[in-house]
N, C-alpha and C positions, 0 to 999 in steps of 0.2 A: 798600530793604526795608520802610521806614515806609509807604509807600503801600501796598504789598500787603497788609499786616497789616491796617491801618485797613479795607481792604475787606472783611475778615472781619465786621465789626460787624453790619451789616444782613441779616437774614433776607430782609425785603422786596426786591422785586425792582426795585422803583423807589423812589428817595429822595422820600420828600414834601419840598415846596418850601419847607415849614416847617423841614426840616433844613439847608437850604443857607444859605451864610455871605450877610448881606446884598447883598454885591455880586453873587454868584452868583444868588441870588434875582431881583435887579433885572434882571439880564442877560436872564434867562430870560423874567421878565415881561415886558420890552420887546421882546423878539423876537416872542413870542407875539402882542401887540398890534400890532407891525408887520404880521405876516402877516396879521392879520385885518382892518386897516386897507386893504391892498393887496386884500384880496379882496371888500372891501366897496365900492372904486373900481371894481372891475370889476363891478359891480352885483348882487353876492350879497348876501343878507340872511341874518339868524339865524346868523352865521358862530359857529362855536364849536369849541374844541378839542375834537376825540373821544378821541384817545389818544396815547401816545408809546412808541417800541419802541426796539431797541439802534441803528436805524439811520436812524431818522426820525421825523416829527412828522406826525399825521392832523388835519386839519379838516374839518367839516362845513358846507355852506351851501345855499341854496335859491336859483334864479334862475327868474324868469319868461321864457318864451320867446315872440319876435315880439310881445311887448306883450299877448299873451294872458293869461288868468288862470291858465294851465297852470303847475304849480311842479314843476319837478324838482329832486329832492334829489341833491346831489352830493357828493363826497368828494375833498379835495385832499391828496395825500401830498409831505412836505417831506424832502429829505435833511438829515440832521445835517451842516452845513457845516464842523464840526470833525474830521470823518472823513478819512482819504486819500482822493484822488480817484479812485482805481480803485475804493473801496469805495462813494463816491457814484455812479458811473457806474453802479452796478447798477440804479439806478431806470430808467435807459433800456432794459437788459435786461428788467426786469420789464414795463415798458411794451410793448415787442416781443412779449414771449410772451404776456402778458394779451391784447394787442390783437387777437392771430390767433383766441383762443377765442370759440366762439358757443353757448353752451349758457344756458338759462334759470336757472340757479343760480349762473353766473359773472357778476359785475358787468362791463358794458362799458365799455372804456377810452374816454373820450371826446377828451384831448388830453395831450401830453407836452411839455413846452418848459423851456428853460434860460435863467434871466435871470443874466446875470453867472456866478457859483458856484454859483447856486442851482437845483437841479433840481427841478421840481415836475411831479406827474402827477394829471392830474384824471380821474375816474370816476365812474359811478353809484353811488349809494349803495344798500346792501343794506337793504331794510325789517326793522326789528325790532331784537331785543335778541342782542347775542352771548352765545352759550351758557356762557362761564364767568361772566358777570354773572346770567344766569338761575340757574345751578347755586349761585351763593353766595346769592341771593335765595331759593331753595326747598329747596336741599339735593340729595340723590341725586335724580336724575330718573326719573319713573314708567317703568316697563319698557316700557309701551305707547309713551311718546315714544322711549326708546331706539332699541327695533326700528324707529321710524319714521326716525330720524336715521339709523341702520344702512342701511337700504334707499336712502335720497336719497343718501348718501355713496357707495354702491355705484355708484349710475347715474352719479354725477359721474365717479368713477374709471375706470368703463368706458368712459366716453367720453374720457377722458386718454388711456386705453391703447390707444386705435384711432389707430395712425399714419397712416391715410388722412385722419382728420380736419384733420392739422396741416400748416404749408406744408414743415417739414423732413421730412415724411414718417416721423417718429420719434414715439414716446409723449411726453407730458410728465410731467414729476414735477413737483407743486406743492411737496413737500420742508418744507412746515410745517405739517401737518394738526395742529390743536388747539382746544379748545374756544372760545377768542377768538378764532379765525379762522374760526368758523362762526357766522354770522348766523341767527335764529331769528324768523319772523314768526308771532307767535300768532295771529292773525286768518286766515292760510290754512295754518299748519301747516309750511311750507316752509321749508328752509333753503339759506343760499348760502354759497359758499365764498370768503373773501375773502384778502387780503393775499399776493399772489403774488411777494414779493421773494426767496424761496429757490427760485422756480421754474427748471428747467432742462430740455433735451432729453434723454431717456434715452439712456445711453450702451449699456446692456443691456436686453434684455427680460426678462418674468419667468422665462424659461429660463435666463437669464444668458448668451444669445447677444446678439453685437454686433448694435446697431440699423442700423449703417453698411448703406446701400443698395446699394451695388457695390463692386466690387474695388479701385479706384483711392482712394475714401475711405476704405474699410477698411485700405489699406495707409499711408495719412497721417494717418489717426485716431490719436490719442493713447490708449492703452486701458492705460496705465501709471498714468495721473493722473487722479483724480476731478475732475468738473466741479462735482460737487454743491456745495450750500450747507449749512451746518449745520443750520438749524432749531433749534427750541426743544430742548434737551437733557433737558426733563422728558417729553417725547412721542415723540421720534424714536427707531428701533430701533437696535441695535447695529451693524448694517452702516453705516448713515448716519453714525453718531457716530465709528466707526472710520475714516471715508474712505475707505469703498468707493466702486465706480464707481456712477454713479446709474443706477437702476431703478426701474420701477413699485412694486417690492416696499417701497421706502422709504414712499410713501403707505400702502399696506396695514398698514405698522406704526403710521404716525400716526393712521389709522382705528381700529386695534383700541386703541390707548392712550386715544384720544379717548372712545371708547364706556365703556371701563372706569372712566376719570375720572368721566366724567357718571353712569355707573350707582353709583358708589361716594361721590359727593360728595366727592372730591380732586382735586388741581391737578397730578399727575405719575401716570407709570405704573409707579412702583417699588414700589407696596405689594401686587403681585400675589401674592405668597408668603403672605402673612398674610392680608390680605384678599382673597380668592380671587374672578375671576369667578362661580364657582360659589356664592358665598355671598351673591350681590346680589339675589337673587328674579328672575332674568331667565328667559325661556324657556330650557330645557335645551340646546335646538339652539345658540342664540346663545352662551350661557354657555362651553358646552364648545369652541367653536370661537375664543372669545376667550382661553381658557385655553391654547389650542395656539399661538394668533397669538402670545400674549404669553411662550411657553416661553423657557428658556436656550438651548434645542437649535436651531439654524439650521434643520435640516432639517424637523424639526417644525412650526416656523414657517411655511415654505414650504407644506408638506402643507395646515396649518389655512388658510393663505390660500387657497390653490387650491380646498379644500373649501367655503369661505364663497363664493366666486363661483359656484362651479358649484352651489351649492344656494340660491340666492336665492328662487328658486320655492317650496321648501318654507318658508323664512323668511316669505314674504308670505303663505302659508296658515296660519301659526300664529293660533290662535283667543286674541284679546284681549278684554279687557273694553272695553264702550263707554266707561266714566267711568276716568279715570287712578287708578290704585293709589295710594293714601296710606298712608303708614308712620310714626307718629309716633315719632321716637327719644326712648328712655327714658336719661337722661343716667346715665352712669358713674360722674361724679363732679360736685359741685355747679356747678351755673350759675346766678348770681344776674341779674335783670333789674330796671333802672331805667328811670325815663323820661329822656329826653335833654336836658340843660339848655344844652349848648353842643355845637358843630360839633367832631367828635372825629376825627382824622386817626391812625390807631393805627399804632403801629411796634412791631414784635415785635425784641426783642433777646435772643440766646442765648449762653449761656455755657459754658463745659465743653466745648467741640464736640471737642476734639482726642480724646477717650477713644474718640469715635464712630468714629475712622478706623480703619482695618484695616493701612494703609501710609501713611507720610508722603510716599515719594518720588513725585515725578510720572511718570506712565507715558507712553506714546505720544501723550497728546493734549497733551502740555505744549509742542509745537513748532506747534500750531495756532495761526494767527493769525487769530481770529473774533471779532467783537465780542459774538456771542451766548454764545459759550464763557466769554469773561471774564466775561461779565455775571452768569451763572447759575454756572458748573460749576466753574472754577478757584479761585474765591472762597472755598467751605466744603464743596463735596460731592467733592472729589478724595480717593479713598483710601477712600470708605465704601462700605459694603455696599449691597445695595438696600434692605433694611428701614431701616438710618439714613438713607438719603438719603429715603426716603419718610417718616421721621419728621420729618425737618427741613423738607420741602416742607410736611407737615400742619402744623407750627407756624406757617410762614409764610402758610398761608391765613388764621390767623386775625387777621392784619393787615390784611385785607379788611372786618373787621367793625369797628362802633363799639365796642370793649372795652377795658378797662384791667385790670391784675392781674398775676398771675404763677402760674407753674406749676413745680414741681420734682419732678424724677424720679428716682427712686433704685433702680438695680437691686441685687437681691441674688440669691444662689443659689438662695432658695427661693421668689422672684419679684419682683414689682414693686410699689414703695410710691410713691404720689402724695400730694403735698400741693398745694393750689390753691387761688385766691382769684380768680375770674373773673367780673366784671360786665359784663354786656352793656346796652347804652343803645338797644336797638329791639325791641320785643315781637315784631314781624312778623319778625324774623330769628332768634328762638328754635329753631324746628324746623332750621334751617340750620346755625345754630352748634352746637346741642348735637350733630349729627351730626359737625360737623368735630371738636369735642372727642372724641366716642366713638372717631372714627379715630385720634386721638394714643394713647388709651389701649389699642387693639386692636394697633396698631403698637408700643407701648413693650412690650406682653406678648410680641411675636414675637423681641424682641431679647434674646439670652443673652449678658449681660454682667455684670460688677461695676462699678459707678461711679454718678454723680451727673450730671444734666443740669438746667440752670435756663434759664428762659425769662422775660421781664419783657416786659410789653404797657404801653406809655404812650402818652399823646397828642402828638403832634409838635407841636400848635399851642401848647403850655406849655413847650416847650424856651427856655431861656434862652441867648442868645447873647452872648458877651464877646469883642471882638476887640482886637488890638493890631497897632501898625505892623511890627514885627521880633520876631524871636525873642529878642532881646537884652533887651527890654522885659517887664515883669510884665503880668500880667492883672490888669485894675481893672475891677471892676462899676460899672456907671452907679449913681448914688446913687437912682434910681428903680426900679432892678431889685429883685425879690424872688422866692425861691422860693414858688411857691404851693401851698397843700394845701386839703383839704375835710375839713369835720367831719361824722362820721357822725350820722346823724338821731337814734338812740338812743345814749346812753353805753354802752360797753362796760367792765363791771367786770373787772379784772385778775385771771386766774388763773394766779400765776406756775408752775404745774406745765405748764401748756400754751402757754405764750409761745413764740414763734419768735423768733429772732435773726438780726440780720444777719451775725453773724460764725459761724452753726452750721456751715459746711462748709468752714471755712478759707479760705485764700488760693486763687483761682482761677488754675490755670496758664496760662488763655489770657489772662489781661489782665495788660498789662506796663505800665501805668501805677502808679508806688509814690507814693501819696498822702503827704505830709508828717504826721509824728507829730501836729501841733497839730491838724491836720485831722481826723484818725482819731480823736483822744480826744473831740472834738466828737461824732463819729458816735456813739462808745460811749455819750455822755450821751443822744443821739437815740433809740439801742436800748433804753434803760431806759423810753422814754415808751410806751404802748401805743397802737402806731399799725400800719398797713398800707401796704405800697407799694413804691417802689424809688426809688433817687437813682444816676444814672450820670454820671460824670464823661468826656467825651472831648474829649481834647487834641490839636488840630493846630498845625501850625507858628505860625498866627497867628490862629488861630480856638478858643475853648473853647466847648463845649456842656454844658449842665446838662441833661440829662434826667430828668423825675421825675413820679411819680405817688404823692401821699401823702395818706393819710387818717388823721385824728386819731381816736382810738376813746376815748382818756381826757380827758373834756370840762375837767377841772380842771387839767390841764396846757397848756392854749393857750399861757399866756403864754411858759412854758419851750420849749415846742414852736418858736414863732415865733423865740425868741431863738437856738436851736441853728441855725435855718436862715440868720438874718441873719450868724451867725458864720461859716458855709460862705463866703458873699458875702466877707465881711471877710478872710478867708484866702486867696482866692484868689492874690494876689501870689507866696503861698509855694510854690505849684504849680510844680514843675520837672520837664521832660520831655515826651515825646509819648506818646500811647496813650489807653488805655482804662482805666476801672476802675468797677465797678458793683456795687450792693448791694441785696438783695432781702428783703423782709420780710413773711411773711404775718400774718394777724390771729392766727390760734392754729394750733396742731398737732391736725389732723383728717384725718390719713393714711388714705388709703384701700389695701388690699391687692389685689392681682390675680396670680392664677397665670400662669406662662408658657404660651402657646400656640405650636403650630408653624402653624396656620392655623385660620380661622373655620371653623365646620360648613357644609356645603352647604344651599343654601336656593333652591330654583328656583321659577319662574313655575307654578301650578297648571295643571293640565292643561285642568279644566272651569272656566275664571274664571267661568263665570255661577252656579255653585254658590257660589263667594265672595263674588259680590255678592249672592245672595241671604241668605247666613249674617250679612253687613252690615248689612242692611235690618233683619234683626231683632234684631240688635244695638242 
């Protein structure tokens, strides 16, 4: 039970290497180094870890061909060897399906091989940047680019739907269309669809008819069980999530969710009720189609999907501005920007999540054995409504920025109260970050509950690790270890009436590590010194982590502040039990109030964008 609970801690989808124990971090580094060395021995240069997912790791490299100066960028996909063999074997199936495909916007498979237990897939590398990274860099994508991506994706999906294009004479389902699986080349404006790990041959066509090509196959085919992979639960539609038979409709849903996320600057599909596609400044035709495709009603989803593909000629004729539309986000709550003095690996810690759940019992998803589901869904989204899921995903998105601080959201009958202290360490990302923070505010306005949610953002590189040989021994900090803190550039004079407290909202029901009284009394002393930040104790059986972000505001109390932090480390041996306990303190109360909303107002792309560009020039 402990392991399941501990999974709830990180909102971030992937743990930073700085959160791993020394042993696990070393093991991961050694494995990555080994892969890179093997690829270099095969003649590849500039080998680098490109990314990692639930099922494997991806490396990039370049190789000269036939001694010529022509350099071919390639990608290697390694399966995780700690997964069950039947899961590792999926890489062979991925190679088989992707190897059949012949489309200019789908990377070509070069080779698949198995070395001992390690499966490796080699393919061409799509040029450019994945759209999730682009979205994080610029915020919501301009409507002109969203329309271009929509048309290109439609072309790829139409190719996949043509049964005659494929060896099995059945449509192919990609099964995991999302921004990070689309690579955009800024030089050409083209996108490529990558990562075919969830792809299968469709069992049903778009009309829900079997794709079996003859009577014998139809009689022998298993139409009781889906052959579909799960895909990313932030983007797949209800049918795929609930284990329906595979159909091209799955990719239709992935397309709609992806376009919506890119246009709104989110990392999931769940915010559609509050931040509607109609509110994103898209051409009315596309906005209304996406609204239908992302509807709760299955019939409406299908009709909207058909309308999209049947009316692509109209979407191609929509008059768009020659220059991308730029909209500067106006911050709903304060966002501070500072120059970056150190590397930051942001981690988002969320507490008091349980009140966001509508139900605590697992529904029909609990029996699905899938790494994707385990990674994202069961951990903290189970039992939440769509608006609540969207809020959690929006907070998770902040972990992709170099940012520290905290945010406390308090829902009351009359509206939403938000206290925050968010400092971004990259001026170039301010527009995107402001948009991401605004989305949190809008989604919070759309949640009608009474309760509190808190989120702390800290730099994982500053996490302190203390290890012990067994659970019977105490945790003892190394003599060189200390809990670091910053000192504000300008001293802040205490205003007792506005000070925020670590203990303001009482004990967090989601935190189940009870710290000893001696340690809590030191925290009470620390609380009286004017500062801001968070301190979180995470205790595993043989590994204790102290996550913190602390900034001293009362410069006169530096010695006292340092002494309190040293006492924390001295008292570590008194900690008994396993779990998490976290505390957050904002610099002072500067509460912003927002009324509840059911959804944001409609905002469509102008019918005549040329008039819009003329008005921009005048301004």
